[in-house]
N, C-alpha and C positions, 0 to 999 in steps of 0.2 A: 460566587459560592459555588460550590460544583453539586453535581447530581449525589443523592443520599442513598438511592436505589433506583433499581431499574428492571422492570418485569417487560420482558419480550412481547409485543403485541401480535396478534394474529398475524399473518404475512399472505393471507389469502390473495391469490393473482399476482404477487410479487416476483420479480425474475431477478436473481442475484447472480454476481460474478465474483468469484472470490480468487485473488492469485496465491500461490503456494497454500492451495487448500488441502495438501494432504499430509501436513504434520504442524506440530506445533502450536500457535496461535489460530492460523488458517484452518484446523481441521477441526479446532475446538469452535471456531466461527460457525464452520458448515454445521458442524453436528447442533449446536444450538440452534442454528435457524432451522435447519430441516424438521425440528419438532414443532414448528409452527406454521405449517400448510401452505409454504411458499409454492407458487405455478412450478417454478424450475430455479435449479442452483446449477451455475456452470462452476466445477472444480477443476481450477487449472493447476497443473502439476507438471514438473519436470518427468518424473518418473509416473508415467502413467499406468503402472500398475499398482504402485501405494495408493492412488488414487482409486482405484478401482476396488482394493481391499479394505477402503477406509468405504465405500460406498456399500460392499457388503456389510460392512460392520452396521454401519447405520440402519439399513435396510432390517436388520433385526429385530429393531427397536420401531420403527418407523417404516414399514414394507411398502407404504404409499407414496414415499419421499421421491421427486423428482430429480434425482441427480444426474448429470452428465459430466462424464470426465472430458478434461479438454489438454492435450499435452501442449505444454509451453515452457520453454527454456528462456529465461531472460537474459542469457549471456548472445543470445542470437535474435538480433531484431529480424530477421528471415522468420524463425519460430514464431516470435510476437505477431507477425503480420499473417500466418497461417492460423494462429490460435484465434485471432477476432474474427479471421474469414469463416470461422467454425462455428462461432457464436453467431454471426451476424445471419448466416446460412440456417438457422435452428429459432430464432426470435425476433420480431419485429418491438420489442418493448424490453428496457433494462432498468429497473428502479433502485438497485444497488450495486457499486461497484468499488468493493473492497481492494485497493491496492495493498494487499498484505505480506508477499514474500519479499525476500531480500537476501544479501550476503552481509555478515557481521566481522569485523575483525579479519578480513582474510588476507593470505600473501599477497606480495606484489603479481600483479598480473592483469590481463586485458579480456574483454569479451571477442567475439567473433569479429567484431567490426573495430577494434583497436582503440577502445576505452577504457580507462582505467575502471578496474572491476566493480567498485562499488559504486563508482558514479553511473557507471555503463546499466548494470542491474537494476540499484535501487532507484536511478533517476529516469534515465532515457528509456530505458525498455517501457517503464511506467507510463511515461508521457507519449509514446509512439500508441502504446493500449488503448490509453485515454483517448487520443485522438482519432484512433480509428472506431471508438465506440459511442463517441461524443455527439454525433447525429443521433443515433439511435435515443440515447439518454436524454437529450433534447425534445426530441418527438415524444418522449414519455413523458414529459414535464409537460408539454401543451396538454397532452390527452388528460392527464390527472387534473382533478378537478380541488384535491386537498394540496395546499402549496408544503414545500419540504416531501413531497413524496419521492424525490430521485436525488439521490447522495453518491457522493464520490469519498470515500474514507482513506487517505493515505496512511498508513503506519509508519510512525516516523520515531524519532528518538530526542531524550533530553541530551543525547552526545554532540544535538545540533548548538546546543548552547554553550558546551564546553569549548566546542570547536571556534565559533565565533569569540571565546575570549582571549583566544590564543591568535587569531587570522582576523584581519579586516573585511575577507570574502573570499569569493571561489575561485580557483586558480586555473581559469578556463584555457589558458595555451598549454597547459600541461596534462589536461583532461585525457589526449589521445597519448597516454603514457604511462607505463605502470607506477612510476613515482615510488621507486624504491627507497629513495632517500627519505621519504616524507612517512610518519607512523602509520600502522594499521587503525590506530584510534582516529588519526585527524583524518585520513582517507573515509573512512566511515562518519565520521561528523560530517563533514562536506557532503556527504551523499543525501545526509539527514536533514541538513539545513536546506538544500534542493526540495525536499519532499513538503518542508512547509511552506516555503516561496512557492511552489508551483500549487499548492492548493489554494494558497492567498489568491495569488492570480486567477485561477479559475473561478474561484467566490465573486471577484470582481467583475469578471469577462460575462458571465454568466450565471445572473441571479436567481433564475429558474432553479437552480441546482444548487443543493446544499453541498459545498466542497469544504472539507475540514480535514486537518493532519492531528495525530493522537501520538503519544507515548504508551505504550501499555503498561509501562514499569519494568524493572528487572525480573526478565520471567525464565524458568529454567527451560531451554529449549536444544535443541541439538546444534542449532547457530553456534551457542556460547561454547558447545563442547568443542567446535572447529578453529575457534578462533586462534589468530596469527600471534600468541603471545607466550612469555617465558613459561618452561615447564612448573615454576614455583607457583605464577598464579592459575594455572589448569587444576595445581593440586590444591590449592586454596579452594577455587572455585567447586572440584569435586567433593570437598569434605567441609566446607562452611558455608555452601550456597543457600542452605536453608535459614541461614541467619538475615540475609537481606533480599534472597531472589522468593517468586511467589509462583505457583504452579498455573500453567495454561488457562485453567478454569476462572482463576481471579485476574488473571493477566489480558482476556479476551474482552472483559466487561466493559472497558471504555469503548473499544472499536464497535461492539454491538449496541453500546448505548448512540454512538453517533451515529449508526447506521440505521438505529430503529426508534429512539426517543424522541422527548417533545424537547422544547426550550435550546435545541443545537445551533448555535450561529455560524452561519457561514463564514470560511475564511480563519476560524479560529484555530488555536492549537492547543489542542486537550491533553491533560494527565490525569492520572488516577486520582479519583474515579470523577470524572467528567468537570474537573477544573481546569479554567482557562489558565495557559501559561503566556506570559511575556517575557521576553527579553530583548537587547537593543539590537541584536543583530536582524531581526525579523520586522522591525516596525516600519523601516523605511521604505521606500519604494525602487529606489535605483539599482540596488542589487536583483531584487525580484525582477524588473524591466529586463535588466541585462541578462538573466538565465532565461527568461521568456525568448528574447531574441536570439540566443546562442540555441536555445533547445529546438524553435523554430526553423533556425536554419541547418541544423545537422538532421532533423528528421525529413526536410526536404531531400535530403542524399541520400535518406535511409526508407524511401518508399511511403513516405508520410504523405497526408492527402490534404494539409493544411488545415485550420482551425475554423469550425463553420462560424457564417456571420450569424448574428441574433436575427429570427424574423419577427420583425415588429409587428 
């Protein structure tokens, strides 16, 4: 049974990191959390000026909100390392990490390090950021007396389910390739499947942290406007989105609940509103473990620090 409603509790003392925090779901997440007294919110964005503009807007309503803009371009793992360093220089605690940013149904292309752009941005860059921040997340979980105080929320999509209905697994041999012959929707779905599997593995390895993935629903954001789809689809989307899409205020509810609500079970994939969704592509452990091994090796080559061992 899903959550029926959710009121964000007081976030006093909480330190929060949000990727893609300058627009869409990320901006709404930052705006809503800023109203509940967190100690600090790190607003990570590719365009720093947009992050700064959002901060000015939020401070009109919440002048005491502690909001720090962080430059983060997920197409560059060097930028990820720099962003993580800036965050870690500013805090020794992190309570919530929202892996919210992403690219959706983009034209064929690669990141700066040569990874297919959906997989590089949506999965690998977020995996590196998580790895670099994880020691601090674990330290925070040890310092907190209340279980579930530290959470990682990966924004995924039911496109992962659509992908697994067509393909049995992730095309690891061709991740370092733009994959022009593969549809944009399939490339996107593959990366969203990785988000779900990554959160499940984190939940298994680090039980002191609540790690979940979520689908926000079909949300009207600028990401959809940039999708690599035929013009007729853009026309339909532009004229009839209100029939099936929701505004960001509604779309952000599930990730806000996952980050601050009760009865959030680690390792689950949640859809609006707060309902668990299962499908065969995420139920086994073989693909999850293969993804973890692949990710670990790729991060070793790109400034990763390794996954921390649990302190018993």
